[in-house]
Structures are given as structure tokens and as C-alpha cells.
C-alpha positions in Angstrom: 123.8 191.8 147.0 123.5 194.0 143.7 120.1 193.7 141.8 120.3 192.2 138.6 120.0 193.6 135.2 117.1 194.1 133.1 118.1 192.5 130.6 120.8 190.5 129.6 122.4 188.6 126.8 124.6 185.8 127.4 127.2 184.5 125.2 124.7 184.3 122.1 125.1 182.9 118.7 123.2 183.3 115.6 123.3 182.3 112.3 121.2 182.6 109.0 120.4 180.6 105.7 121.5 177.0 107.5 124.4 178.5 109.6 126.4 179.5 106.5 125.7 183.7 107.6 127.0 184.7 111.0 124.7 187.4 112.5 126.1 187.1 115.8 129.2 185.9 117.5 129.1 185.3 121.4 127.6 188.2 122.1 126.8 189.9 125.7 125.3 192.5 127.2 123.6 193.7 130.4 121.3 196.2 130.5 120.6 197.6 134.0 116.8 199.2 134.6 116.2 202.7 133.6 119.2 202.9 131.2 118.9 204.5 128.1 121.3 202.2 125.4 121.8 203.3 121.9 123.1 200.4 119.3 125.0 201.9 116.7 127.3 199.7 113.9 127.5 199.7 110.2 124.8 198.2 107.9 125.0 194.4 108.5 127.0 194.6 112.0 123.8 193.1 114.1 122.9 195.6 116.1 119.0 195.4 115.0 119.4 191.5 114.9 120.1 191.5 118.6 117.8 194.0 119.9 115.6 191.4 118.1 116.8 188.9 121.1 115.1 191.0 124.0 111.5 190.4 122.7 111.8 187.2 120.7 111.6 188.7 117.5 115.0 186.9 116.8 116.0 183.6 118.6 118.8 183.0 119.3 121.0 179.4 118.1 122.9 179.3 121.6 123.4 181.2 124.8 120.7 182.7 126.5 118.9 186.2 126.6 117.5 187.0 130.1 114.2 189.2 131.5 113.8 190.0 134.6 116.5 187.4 135.9 114.5 185.1 133.9 115.1 183.4 130.4 113.1 185.0 127.4 112.7 181.5 125.9 110.3 180.9 129.4 107.5 183.7 128.3 105.0 182.8 126.2 106.7 185.7 122.9 102.9 187.2 122.5 102.7 187.9 125.6 106.6 189.2 126.1 105.8 191.9 123.6 103.1 193.3 124.6 105.2 193.7 128.0 107.9 195.5 125.6 107.3 198.7 123.9 108.6 198.7 119.8 108.6 201.5 118.0 110.5 201.5 114.3 111.5 203.5 111.2 107.6 203.9 109.8 105.5 203.2 112.7 103.3 200.9 110.9 100.0 202.5 112.3 97.1 200.5 110.9 96.1 203.3 108.2 92.0 202.1 108.9 91.9 202.2 112.7 91.7 205.6 114.0 94.4 207.0 116.2 92.7 206.3 119.8 92.0 202.6 118.2 95.8 202.4 117.4 96.7 204.0 120.5 94.5 201.5 122.4 95.4 197.7 120.5 97.0 196.4 123.4 95.5 197.7 125.9 92.1 196.2 124.2 94.4 192.8 123.9 95.6 192.6 127.4 91.3 192.9 128.5 91.5 196.4 130.0 88.3 198.1 130.5 86.9 200.3 128.2 87.1 203.3 130.2 90.5 202.6 131.1 91.6 202.3 127.8 90.3 205.8 126.8 91.7 207.7 129.9 95.1 205.9 129.1 94.7 207.6 125.4 93.4 211.0 126.5 96.9 210.5 129.0 99.3 209.3 125.9 98.3 212.0 123.8 98.7 214.7 126.5 102.4 212.6 127.4 103.3 212.7 123.4 102.3 216.8 123.3 99.4 216.0 120.1 95.5 217.6 121.1 93.2 215.1 122.5 91.0 215.9 119.1 92.9 214.0 117.0 91.7 210.8 119.0 89.2 211.0 116.2 91.5 211.4 112.7 93.2 208.4 111.4 96.5 208.3 110.6 96.6 209.7 106.6 95.4 213.1 108.1 98.8 214.0 110.5 102.4 214.7 109.6 105.4 212.0 109.5 106.2 213.6 113.0 103.0 213.2 114.5 102.5 209.8 113.6 105.7 208.9 114.8 104.5 210.5 118.1 101.4 208.7 118.2 103.9 205.0 117.1 105.5 205.8 120.3 102.4 206.5 122.3 101.4 203.1 120.7 104.3 201.8 122.4 103.7 203.1 125.7 100.2 202.2 126.3 100.7 198.9 128.1 102.9 201.0 130.8 105.8 198.6 129.5 109.2 198.6 131.2 111.1 198.4 128.5 111.4 200.2 124.5 112.8 199.0 121.7 113.7 201.9 118.9 114.5 200.9 115.7 115.8 204.0 113.7 112.6 205.8 115.2 113.0 208.8 113.9 115.4 208.2 110.6 112.9 209.3 108.2 111.9 212.6 109.8 113.2 216.0 108.4 116.5 216.9 110.9 114.3 219.1 112.6 111.2 216.8 113.6 113.7 214.4 114.2 116.3 216.6 117.0 112.5 217.8 118.7 111.4 214.0 118.5 114.5 212.8 120.1 115.3 215.4 122.6 111.3 214.7 123.6 111.9 211.4 123.6 114.5 211.3 125.8 112.2 213.7 128.6 109.8 211.0 128.2 112.2 208.5 129.0 113.7 209.8 132.3 110.1 211.2 133.3 108.7 207.7 133.4 112.1 205.7 134.4 111.6 203.2 131.8 114.5 201.1 130.1 115.5 202.1 126.2 117.1 200.1 123.8 117.9 201.9 120.2 119.3 201.2 117.2 120.3 204.5 115.1 122.8 204.8 112.2 123.0 208.5 113.4 126.1 208.8 115.9 125.2 212.6 116.9 122.0 211.3 118.1 123.1 208.2 120.5 125.6 211.0 121.8 123.2 213.2 122.8 120.3 210.6 124.0 122.0 207.6 125.3 123.6 207.0 128.1 125.6 204.1 127.0 126.6 203.4 123.1 127.0 199.6 121.6 129.1 199.5 119.1 128.6 196.6 116.8 130.8 195.2 114.1 130.7 192.0 111.7 128.3 190.5 114.4 130.3 191.2 118.1 130.1 193.9 120.5 133.3 195.7 119.9 132.9 198.5 122.5 130.8 199.9 125.2 130.3 202.6 127.2 129.3 206.0 127.9 129.5 208.8 125.1 132.4 210.7 126.9 134.4 207.2 127.3 134.0 206.3 123.9 135.2 209.9 122.7 138.0 209.8 125.2 139.4 206.8 124.9 138.1 204.5 121.6 138.4 200.9 121.2 140.0 200.9 118.5 140.9 202.9 115.0 137.4 202.2 113.7 135.5 203.0 116.8 137.7 206.1 116.9 136.7 206.9 113.6 132.6 206.6 114.3 132.7 208.9 117.8 135.0 211.6 115.4 131.8 211.9 113.5 129.9 213.8 115.7 133.2 215.8 116.8 133.9 217.4 113.1 130.1 218.2 112.9 130.0 220.1 115.9 133.3 222.1 115.0 131.9 222.5 111.5 129.3 224.4 112.4 131.1 226.4 115.4 133.2 227.7 112.7 130.4 228.4 110.4 128.9 230.4 113.3 132.1 232.4 113.6 132.1 232.8 109.9 134.8 230.9 109.0 133.6 229.8 105.5 130.9 227.7 104.0 129.8 223.8 104.8 131.1 222.6 101.3 134.8 224.1 102.7 134.6 222.9 106.6 133.5 219.2 104.5 136.2 219.3 102.4 138.7 220.3 104.8 136.7 218.2 107.8 
């Protein structure tokens, strides 16, 4: 008998404003353990709303969300969130707490012994490739990229099976964003965790994810591997999305071959 998906959304519907604004319509999604899923789509398409169902930051009007085969409604919401890491744009580190205190906050809430928390902080600083000497600093003393690494470390602190990431690298400069994306994918593989990432960056989705889920107007309109979606997009809108990273790669290739400048390529692309 095949193993059940780690995460399931089953015919989920969700609306706001007393039912006047439809956010999700009959959304079904199954995610196996160890998978890296990117959710993409225009602003307002429902991708972040759908992701937040997993840790009960949103509750469906109908349908069911399951984690480990159990309806998430059966879990105490704060307890569930401590078992699922969450990283978002801007990180949200506590400014008055040291880096060690920020990383250790969830293990502390879970009642870990002090020695175990301290050891976990050191382990995670090593994991995200930051010096242990940073443990006593405040977030304001770090760069944006370093703070985002601390955000990842904090989300990993209680050894979650799932990481939810909402535009985690969106506020960073391109070089830092690319570096952190690659570093996180390495962590995902090394730790064997399951990642659901919301992003507007199609190149990021194509390069990092095992599966891309495309949303439009509260519905899933495509769900496949990056290569599958590029080879056989479900419709014209999905085709346009998947063409973006291809065009970027072609422009870069042309520039490297001496075929003009970026502005010229953009006009003719």
C-alpha cells in the first residue's frame, strides 16, 4: 500500500468578507515527504492563502487539510505551528533578543533543556554558515542576508518536518537571493525536509523546486515538474509564465556571445 502524502488539501474553499471575496475554490493538492514545491501565480491568485492552510494560519470554509494523514483541525494550532517551520520576507526577528535567543525561542517554548537549546543554536549557526560568535549579537548588527539565514535557522530549530516559505528571499539583492536560494536547497536535501515555497520569481521556482503549482483566481491551474511545465504548459497563461526564465537565459546567452546590450534584448525579446 503506497504511503499517504505528508500534506493534503482536499477540495478546499475559502472566502473573505462574509463570502463576497472568493480566495480559494475547490483546491486539492497532495505533497509527499521530502518534496520541494513552489507555488506561483499573480498577486491575489491564492498561493499564500493556500499555503497558510497547512499550519492553520488560515481556516477553510469547507474541505479538509491534512498533515501526517490527520486533519489539521484536530491539532492545537500553536502546537501545530511549532512543528512546521515558517520563513517569510523580512524575517520578523525579535529586535530586542540576541541571535541565540531568536533561534532558540521555539525549543524554549517546547520545554527543551537549556544545554540542548545552546547546542542546537551552535549547530544551526554552523548549518546556515554563520560564525558562532554572532550568537550574542542583536539582529540590527547583521546584514539582510545574514538576518534571512537566521530566519531559516529559527524555523529549523525544533526539527520540523515541513518548512513553509513565503517570498523568503524577495527583499534581498539578486546576488544574495541567488546564494541563499541555492544554500537553502542544499539544506532541504541534506535534512530531508518538505518545503512549500511561495514566490513571484519564476526563475527561482524553476531552479529550486521539484514541482511547481500554478494558481490563478483561487484555483490550481497547473501542477508539474519545472521541465514538464516548460515542455507542455496547461494553457497560454502558464506558457507565458514558463517562458520568462527561458527568455532570461536566452538574453544572458546572447549577451555573453556579444550580441548587444540588455536593453536591446528586452525590446526584441
